[in-house]
C-alpha positions in Angstrom: 38.9 15.9 -10.4 36.1 15.1 -8.0 34.7 11.6 -8.2 30.9 11.7 -8.5 28.6 8.8 -7.7 26.1 8.1 -10.4 23.0 5.9 -10.6 21.4 4.8 -13.8 17.7 4.5 -14.5 16.2 1.1 -13.7 13.2 1.5 -16.1 12.2 3.8 -18.9 9.8 5.6 -16.5 12.1 6.5 -13.6 14.2 9.4 -15.0 12.8 11.9 -12.5 13.5 9.9 -9.3 16.9 8.8 -10.6 17.8 12.5 -11.4 16.8 13.6 -7.9 18.8 10.8 -6.3 21.8 11.7 -8.4 21.4 15.3 -7.4 21.2 14.4 -3.7 24.3 12.3 -4.0 26.1 15.1 -5.7 25.1 17.7 -3.1 25.4 15.6 0.1 27.7 12.8 -0.9 27.5 9.2 0.2 29.6 9.8 3.4 27.1 12.2 5.1 24.3 10.1 3.9 20.9 10.9 2.6 18.1 10.0 5.0 16.3 6.9 4.0 13.0 8.8 4.3 14.3 11.1 1.5 15.0 8.3 -0.8 11.7 6.6 -0.1 9.9 9.9 -0.5 11.4 10.7 -3.9 10.3 7.3 -5.3 6.9 7.3 -3.7 6.1 10.8 -5.0 7.3 10.2 -8.6 6.7 6.6 -9.5 3.1 5.8 -10.6 1.2 3.8 -13.1 1.4 6.4 -15.9 4.0 6.9 -18.6 6.3 8.8 -16.2 6.4 11.6 -13.7 4.1 14.6 -14.3 5.1 18.2 -13.8 2.6 18.4 -10.9 4.3 15.4 -9.2 7.7 17.1 -9.5 6.2 20.3 -8.0 4.7 18.2 -5.2 8.1 16.5 -4.6 9.9 19.9 -4.5 7.4 21.1 -1.9 7.8 17.9 0.2 11.6 18.1 0.1 11.6 21.7 1.2 9.1 21.0 4.0 11.1 18.0 5.1 14.2 20.2 5.3 12.4 22.8 7.3 11.6 20.2 10.0 15.1 18.7 10.2 18.3 20.3 11.6 20.7 17.8 10.0 19.4 17.9 6.4 18.6 20.9 4.4 17.7 21.4 0.7 15.4 23.9 -0.9 13.8 22.5 -4.0 12.2 24.9 -6.4 10.2 23.9 -9.5 11.2 25.9 -12.6 9.9 25.5 -16.1 10.1 27.2 -19.5 11.8 30.6 -19.6 12.2 30.5 -15.8 15.0 28.0 -16.1 18.5 29.6 -16.1 21.2 26.9 -16.4 24.0 29.5 -16.0 22.8 30.5 -12.6 22.1 26.9 -11.7 25.7 25.9 -12.5 27.1 28.7 -10.5 25.0 27.8 -7.4 25.7 24.1 -7.7 29.4 24.6 -7.9 29.4 26.8 -4.8 26.7 24.6 -3.1 24.7 27.6 -2.1 20.9 28.0 -2.2 19.6 28.5 -5.8 17.5 31.6 -6.5 17.2 31.5 -10.3 
C-alpha cells in the first residue's frame, strides 16, 4: 500500500488550503517537491478574515493554479472548480488513480 503524506488543519478556518496542500502532496509527492510559490499562493488566496474560504476564492485559486502551471515547464496541474450536480466523484477517483487530467 502506498504511504500518503497528510497534513491536518491548523485552525477551524483552513480546511480549503489544507485540502489543496494534501492534494498537491498526493499528486506530486514530497520528493519532487511542490514549488514554494504554490504553497504560499494557496494560503494567500484562501485565508482571510471571514469565517472560511468562499466559493469565489476557490474559483480564483483554481484559475491561479492553472495559470501558474501554464507558465512553468516543471510543474503542471489543471484545477477546475466544480459544484453541485457538476461534481462526479466516480470520474474524479478514476482520474486521480491514473494521475491524468480530470475532465468531469
